[in-house]
Every structure is written in C-alpha cells, then in structure tokens.
C-alpha positions in Angstrom: 41.6 81.1 156.6 41.8 84.7 155.4 45.2 84.9 157.0 46.4 81.8 155.1 45.1 83.3 151.8 46.9 86.6 152.6 50.1 84.9 153.4 49.9 82.8 150.2 49.4 85.9 148.0 52.2 87.6 149.8 54.5 84.6 149.1 53.3 84.5 145.5 54.2 88.1 145.0 57.6 87.6 146.6 58.3 84.7 144.3 57.3 86.8 141.3 59.6 89.7 142.3 62.4 87.2 142.9 62.0 85.6 139.5 61.8 89.1 137.9 65.0 90.1 139.7 66.8 86.9 138.6 65.7 87.4 135.0 67.0 91.0 135.1 70.3 89.7 136.5 70.5 87.1 133.8 69.9 89.7 131.1 72.5 91.9 132.7 75.0 89.0 132.9 74.4 88.1 129.3 74.9 91.7 128.2 78.0 92.0 130.3 79.3 88.7 128.8 78.6 89.9 125.3 80.3 93.3 126.0 83.3 91.4 127.4 83.4 89.2 124.4 83.2 92.1 121.9 85.9 93.9 123.8 88.3 90.9 123.7 87.6 90.5 120.0 88.2 94.1 119.1 91.2 95.2 121.1 94.6 95.1 119.3 96.0 92.3 121.4 95.1 88.6 121.6 93.5 87.4 124.8 93.2 83.9 126.2 92.1 81.9 129.2 93.8 78.7 130.3 92.5 76.4 133.1 94.9 74.2 135.1 93.4 71.3 137.1 93.9 71.3 140.9 96.3 68.4 140.6 98.6 70.6 138.6 98.3 68.7 135.3 98.3 70.2 131.8 96.5 73.5 131.4 93.9 73.7 128.6 92.6 76.6 126.6 89.1 77.7 127.8 89.0 80.9 125.6 91.0 82.3 122.7 90.2 85.6 121.0 90.3 85.9 117.2 93.4 88.1 117.5 95.2 85.4 119.6 94.4 82.8 116.9 95.7 85.1 114.1 98.9 85.8 116.0 99.6 82.1 116.6 98.3 80.8 113.3 96.1 78.3 115.0 92.5 77.4 114.5 90.2 77.3 117.5 89.8 73.6 117.2 93.6 73.0 117.1 94.2 75.0 120.2 91.3 73.5 122.1 92.2 69.9 121.3 95.9 70.1 122.2 97.4 73.1 124.1 100.9 72.0 123.1 100.1 73.1 119.5 100.4 76.6 120.8 104.2 76.0 120.9 104.4 74.8 117.3 104.7 78.3 115.9 107.6 79.3 118.2 110.8 80.1 116.4 113.2 77.1 116.5 115.9 79.1 118.1 113.6 80.2 120.9 111.6 77.0 121.4 113.4 75.3 124.3 113.7 78.5 126.4 110.0 79.3 125.8 108.8 75.9 126.8 111.0 76.0 129.9 109.6 79.4 130.9 106.0 78.3 130.5 106.6 75.0 132.5 108.3 76.9 135.4 105.4 79.4 135.5 102.7 76.8 135.6 104.5 74.7 138.2 105.2 77.7 140.5 101.8 79.4 139.7 103.4 82.8 139.4 102.6 85.7 137.0 104.0 85.0 133.6 105.8 87.4 131.2 107.9 86.5 128.2 109.0 87.7 124.8 109.7 85.4 121.8 109.6 85.0 118.1 106.8 83.2 116.2 106.9 81.9 112.6 103.4 82.2 111.1 102.9 81.6 107.3 106.6 82.0 106.8 106.9 85.4 108.5 108.8 86.0 111.7 107.0 88.2 114.2 107.9 89.2 117.8 105.3 88.8 120.5 105.0 89.3 124.3 102.8 87.1 126.4 101.6 88.1 129.9 99.2 86.3 132.2 98.2 86.2 135.9 97.1 83.1 137.8 93.8 83.1 139.9 93.1 80.0 142.1 89.5 79.0 142.6 88.1 77.5 145.8 88.3 74.0 144.3 92.0 74.3 143.6 91.6 75.0 139.9 94.0 77.7 138.6 92.8 80.0 135.9 95.3 81.9 133.8 94.0 84.9 132.0 96.5 86.6 129.7 97.2 88.7 126.6 99.4 88.2 123.6 100.8 91.4 121.8 102.6 91.8 118.5 105.7 93.9 119.3 107.5 93.4 115.9 107.5 97.1 115.1 109.0 98.0 118.5 111.7 95.3 118.0 112.5 96.7 114.5 112.7 100.2 116.0 115.1 98.9 118.6 117.2 97.2 116.0 117.2 100.4 113.9 118.3 102.3 117.0 121.2 99.9 117.6 122.2 100.2 113.9 122.1 104.0 114.1 124.2 103.9 117.2 126.7 101.6 115.5 126.9 103.9 112.5 127.2 106.9 114.7 130.2 105.4 116.5 131.8 104.5 113.2 131.4 108.1 112.1 133.0 109.5 115.1 135.9 107.1 115.0 136.7 106.9 111.3 135.6 110.0 109.4 136.8 113.6 109.4 133.4 115.3 109.0 131.6 117.0 111.8 129.3 114.7 113.8 126.4 115.7 116.0 123.4 114.4 117.9 120.4 116.7 117.9 117.0 116.8 119.6 113.9 118.3 118.1 111.3 118.5 120.9 107.6 118.2 120.5 107.1 121.8 121.7 109.4 123.2 119.0 112.5 123.6 121.1 115.8 122.3 119.8 119.0 121.2 121.6 122.3 119.6 120.8 123.2 116.5 122.8 126.7 116.2 121.2 129.0 117.9 118.7 132.4 116.6 117.6 135.6 118.6 117.6 135.6 118.7 113.8 132.0 120.0 113.8 133.0 122.9 116.1 136.1 123.6 114.0 134.1 123.6 110.8 131.5 126.0 112.1 133.8 128.0 114.4 131.4 127.5 117.3 132.5 126.4 120.7 131.0 123.2 122.1 129.8 124.7 125.3 128.1 127.6 123.5 126.1 125.5 121.0 125.1 123.0 123.8 123.7 125.9 125.7 122.1 127.6 122.6 121.3 125.4 119.6 120.1 128.3 117.5 123.8 129.3 117.1 124.1 126.6 114.5 121.2 128.1 112.5 122.7 131.6 112.7 125.6 130.7 110.3 123.2 129.6 107.5 123.4 131.9 104.5 120.5 134.5 104.5 119.5 133.4 101.0 119.2 129.8 102.2 117.7 130.1 105.7 114.0 129.9 104.7 114.5 126.8 102.7 116.6 125.3 105.5 113.8 126.0 108.0 111.1 124.6 105.8 113.1 121.4 105.1 113.6 120.9 108.9 109.8 121.2 109.5 109.0 118.9 106.5 111.3 116.0 107.6 109.9 116.1 111.1 106.3 116.2 109.8 106.9 113.4 107.3 109.4 111.4 109.5 112.0 111.4 106.8 115.9 111.6 107.0 117.3 115.1 106.6 119.6 115.9 103.6 120.6 119.5 102.8 123.3 121.1 100.6 123.7 124.8 101.0 125.9 127.7 102.0 127.0 128.9 105.4 129.0 131.9 106.4 132.0 131.2 108.7 134.5 133.9 109.6 133.2 136.1 106.8 133.7 133.4 104.2 131.0 131.6 102.3 131.4 127.8 102.4 129.3 125.0 100.9 128.3 122.2 103.3 126.4 118.9 103.1 124.3 118.0 106.2 122.7 114.6 106.6 121.0 113.0 109.6 118.8 110.1 110.4 116.0 110.4 113.0 114.5 108.3 115.7 110.9 109.3 116.6 109.4 108.9 120.1 105.8 108.5 121.2 105.9 111.9 123.1 106.6 113.7 119.8 110.3 114.2 120.4 112.8 113.1 117.7 116.6 112.4 118.0 118.8 113.0 115.0 122.2 111.5 114.4 124.0 113.4 111.7 127.2 114.7 110.1 128.2 117.9 108.3 130.8 117.9 105.5 132.5 120.8 103.8 132.0 120.4 100.1 133.3 123.8 98.9 136.0 122.3 96.8 133.5 119.9 95.2 131.2 122.8 94.4 134.0 124.8 92.9 135.0 121.8 90.7 131.3 121.4 89.7 131.2 125.1 88.7 134.3 124.7 86.6 133.0 121.6 85.1 129.7 123.3 84.3 131.5 126.2 82.7 133.6 123.7 80.7 130.4 121.8 79.6 128.8 125.1 78.5 131.9 125.9 76.4 132.0 122.4 75.1 128.3 122.4 74.1 128.8 125.7 72.3 131.8 124.3 70.5 129.8 121.2 69.6 126.9 123.4 68.3 129.3 125.4 66.2 131.0 122.3 64.9 127.6 120.8 64.0 126.8 124.0 62.1 130.1 123.8 60.2 129.4 120.1 59.5 125.9 120.9 58.3 127.3 123.6 56.0 130.0 121.3 54.8 127.4 118.5 54.1 125.3 121.0 52.1 128.4 121.9 50.1 129.4 118.3 49.7 126.0 117.3 48.6 125.9 120.2 46.1 129.3 119.2 44.8 128.2 115.6 44.5 125.1 116.7 42.7 127.2 118.9 40.3 129.6 116.1 39.7 126.8 113.8 38.7 124.9 116.3 36.6 125.5 117.6 33.1 126.2 121.3 33.3 124.5 122.2 30.0 121.3 120.1 30.0 120.8 119.7 33.8 120.3 115.9 33.4 122.6 113.2 34.8 126.0 113.0 33.2 128.1 110.1 32.0 129.6 109.5 35.5 126.2 109.2 37.0 125.1 106.9 34.2 128.2 104.6 34.7 127.6 104.2 38.4 123.8 103.5 38.0 124.4 101.2 35.1 126.8 99.1 37.2 124.3 98.9 40.0 121.4 98.0 37.7 123.5 95.4 35.9 124.3 93.6 39.3 120.7 93.8 40.3 119.6 92.3 36.9 122.0 89.5 37.3 120.7 88.7 40.8 117.0 89.0 40.0 117.0 87.5 36.5 115.0 90.5 35.3 115.8 92.2 32.0 117.8 95.3 31.6 117.5 97.5 28.5 120.0 100.1 27.2 119.1 102.7 24.6 121.8 104.8 22.9 120.9 107.7 20.7 122.7 110.4 18.6 121.4 113.7 17.2 121.7 113.4 13.5 124.3 115.7 11.7 124.8 117.7 14.9 128.2 119.0 13.9 126.7 120.5 10.7 124.0 122.1 12.9 126.6 123.7 15.2 128.6 125.0 12.2 125.5 126.4 10.5 123.5 127.8 13.5 126.4 128.4 15.9 127.3 126.9 19.2 124.8 128.9 21.2 121.9 127.5 19.1 123.5 124.1 19.4 123.5 124.3 23.2 119.8 125.3 23.1 119.0 122.4 20.8 120.7 119.9 23.2 118.8 121.3 26.1 115.5 120.9 24.3 116.3 117.3 23.3 117.4 116.4 26.9 114.3 117.9 28.5 112.0 116.1 26.0 113.7 112.7 26.6 113.4 113.0 30.3 109.6 113.3 30.1 109.5 109.8 28.7 111.5 108.2 31.6 108.6 108.1 34.0 109.5 105.2 36.3 111.6 105.8 39.4 114.5 103.6 38.1 114.5 104.9 34.5 117.5 107.1 33.8 118.2 109.5 30.9 121.8 110.9 30.7 124.0 112.9 28.4 126.7 110.5 27.3 128.9 113.0 25.6 128.6 115.7 22.9 125.3 115.0 21.1 125.0 111.5 22.4 122.3 110.5 25.0 121.7 107.2 26.7 118.6 105.7 28.4 118.8 103.0 31.1 115.6 101.0 31.4 115.6 98.3 34.3 113.1 95.5 34.1 112.3 96.3 30.5 112.1 93.8 27.6 113.4 94.5 24.1 109.9 95.0 22.8 109.2 97.6 25.5 112.5 99.3 25.0 111.9 99.6 21.2 108.5 101.0 21.7 109.7 103.7 24.2 112.7 104.5 22.0 110.4 105.1 19.0 108.2 107.4 21.1 111.3 109.4 22.0 112.5 109.6 18.4 109.1 110.9 17.3 108.9 113.4 20.2 112.2 114.9 19.1 111.1 115.1 15.5 107.9 116.8 16.6 109.9 119.5 18.3 110.4 120.7 14.7 113.8 122.3 15.4 115.0 123.5 12.0 118.0 121.8 10.5 118.7 123.0 7.0 121.8 121.0 6.5 120.4 117.6 7.5 120.3 114.9 4.9 117.5 113.2 6.7 114.8 115.8 7.3 114.3 119.5 7.6 114.3 119.3 11.4 116.5 117.8 14.1 116.2 114.0 14.4 117.6 111.1 16.4 119.2 107.8 15.4 118.6 105.2 18.1 120.1 101.8 19.0 118.5 99.4 21.6 120.0 96.4 23.3 118.6 94.2 26.1 120.2 91.7 28.6 117.5 89.1 29.4 116.6 85.4 29.1 116.3 85.6 25.2 119.5 87.6 24.8 122.0 87.1 27.6 125.0 89.4 27.7 128.3 88.5 29.4 128.8 91.8 31.1 127.8 95.4 31.1 130.4 96.3 28.4 128.9 93.6 26.2 125.4 95.2 26.6 126.8 98.7 25.8 128.7 97.3 22.7 125.4 95.7 21.4 123.5 99.0 21.9 126.3 100.9 20.1 126.2 98.5 17.2 122.4 98.9 16.9 123.0 102.7 16.9 125.6 102.3 14.1 123.1 100.2 12.2 120.4 102.8 12.5 122.8 105.4 11.1 123.9 103.1 8.3 120.3 102.5 7.4 119.6 106.1 6.8 119.3 107.8 10.3 116.1 109.0 12.1 115.2 105.5 13.0 115.4 102.9 15.8 117.2 99.7 15.5 117.6 96.9 18.0 120.3 94.4 18.6 119.1 90.8 18.9 122.3 89.1 19.8 
C-alpha cells in the first residue's frame, strides 16, 4: 500500500512538471509568435503567406502584413475573401504576363520571383515579389513571400539610362570637352574617359590624366582653386550637380571655362560624374566689354538726367516768370487769361457761379506825374499785396491786368459774395492811407471796382461777355464818382 502511494505521488509530481513545462513552452511560443508578428509588421517590406491545397487548387492568403496591404491597396478582408483581387492593382500593360508567371509558379511549385508595376490610388509604383514553396506532410503547399517597393531603384535606373543617352549625344554632336569621372568614397579621384576635345582644350594627354586625375586640378587658376575644391566637396556631400565657371591656365594663357556634370551615387559611397567642359573666354570678354559699355551708358544717363533736371528747373522758373508780374510779384494777365478760361469751362460743366472783379487805381496817372514813377511802382506793389490777402481760397486769383488795373477771379461765388469781398478790398486800399494830393476823390489812393457774375440769375454767353459786363460795372463806378463798387446785373 505504501508503495502504491509512493508511486501515485511520483506520478502526480511528474504530471505537474509536465504541465509546467507545457505552459512554459506555450508562453515561449506565444512570445515567439508575437515577436514574429511585430517583425513582419515593422520591416520595410510586405510579407505574406499563401496556402495551396494538396489537390493544387487556388491558393488563398493565410497572412498579410500591413505593409503588404498598403503596397497593394487592398484591405485584409478583400484579400482574404478573394486572392484574385491581389491582381486588380497590377498595371494593365503588365497584367497578362504577371498572371501567367504566377500561374506557372503555382503549377510547378517552384520558387517565385517577379517584378511589375502596380497602380494604387492613381500612383504607379514598381514592386518585386519573391516567395518560396514549402510542402507539408498532408500535401498542402505553403508559400511564404515578401513584396518590396523598388520604385526609387527603377527611377535611378531610368535616370542612369537618360544620363547615358545624354552623354552619347554630347560626345557625338558637341564640340566641348566631355569626360566621365569617379569620386571614390575614400576621397580618391579618377577619370574613366576624356574626349579628344577635352584633351586639346586642357593640353593634357589622355593617358596622363587617366593615370593621374589630379593633373586636371593642377591647371585651375591659383586664385580659384580653393573655391573649386570646396564646390567639389559640397556637391558630393549634398548630392547635387556640379556647375562651375572659372579660370584655368593652359600654355601660360588664362582661359575661362564652364564645367558642368551630373552625378550618379552608389550605395558604397562612390559617385560617377558625366560632364563637359566648354571654353567661354570669348563670352567673358564680350561680357566685360558689355559691362564697361553699361557703366559708360549709366554714367551718360546720370549726366543726362542731371542736365534734364537743371533744364526743368530753368523751364519751371521761366514758366513761373512768364506767368508772374515782374513788378508786383502776383500773377500777370497771361496767367489770368489761362485760369479764367479753365474756370469758365468748369463753371459751365458744374453749373456753379463764377464771379469776376475788375478794379482800377483812381487817378493813377496823376499820382505818377506828381510823385514820380518810383513812388508809383511802390504804390502798385502795396495795392497788389493787400488785395492778395483777401483771396484766401485755393481757387481765388488776384492778378495785375495791366498798368494800374487789377482783376480778381472768384470761382463758385455769387454776386452778393463778390460785391461783399470787393467792398472789403476797396476799404483795405483806402485804409493804407497812401497820400494822393491830386486825387479828386480823396486825399489817399483809392480804387474803383466793377463786379460781374455768371450764374443762374445772370447767365453769360461766354467768358468775353463776363469780362465786358465787369468792365461796364467798373466804368459805371468811375462815372458815379470813383472809390466805389458797382455790380453788373445783366
């Protein structure tokens, strides 16, 4: 009995250890499965598993990574429900060949590798697909494969083909120097090819430069060499085309050249440059001549502008003098005539009134005869400056009409307003108290004033009609005893 109990406990312990071991294995398997899943989800290629029945029928997707679904534009449900939907994104031009390749691979159960174009969301991408079959004991075939986006590689290959095409065109059709140059990852440089024209341009033998690439650098002008070196380092570092204009020294002569080259970069750090060199010395000489011509032309233009500026100043001064009375400094009759015509046209268009005031210094001839022409000039100057003080609005104009006659143009002014202002002017002159012993009107200099207005109540046919009315009013003021203001109501 004791033996049976012992054996039972021993068996119970063994069962416990076995269960513990199985649990540990399950945990390990779950962790391994999780790690494998995370790996397939995070690597930069799409992974998938397809299972083909033993009878060789249609293979179905058993697993698809997120990257695989993104590359094909499928949802997990679409791919799982119908494996043929995986072909829907294949480029129309590649479709038949791609289907045939897949069918042959599944039938023959051989490793699969293919390259095709996909159209996903309107964008064309190149992919490679690779998978290997594994047959299970029950005859089922499992295909585990990867899908990789190789669009960048394809574009690089196309760029290489284009570069080669351009290179061949250069060699065949242009007269510039052509070269193929390698910049190695370790800093070494070497020429793969130089054309005859390149050798002639730089006066370097082909065999010499192919053996020692630094000979091409030795002819760069000393003042340019540092910039040349820095530019070479920069374009390699930034993976950019090389473009340089500078000087070289060939046979003791300084020449200007243009060097351009396009690179192809490789994963090992090397870069291959397809380029040409062109002598641009004549162009540079023409540019120098053109620059010198431009400088001379700019100087001539500056001098001409200075002359034009001086001429404008003189013209403006002459214009001002021609429109200004030399004695009194106020506008002259010419100025008045031009302004009066403009204001008349504006009044006709706007329907607003236009007033004209004409005035005469009473007995001025007697004043001149008695006090002399010098005193007469001073008298006219005082009268003019006083009248100007009452023409306060921007469009009001006081002008010397001739001799001792003055005229005042008052746009947008009624007869009543013009009479009032004219009376203020007359009184202002009288208050100057300039002695006039021979005047029959007063002991001081006085004015006789005539006013006329073109407006709704008194329309004039033209500017001459307005002036005639004002002159008649002035005549009436003189006839009525002078030193007074009279208005024409016609």
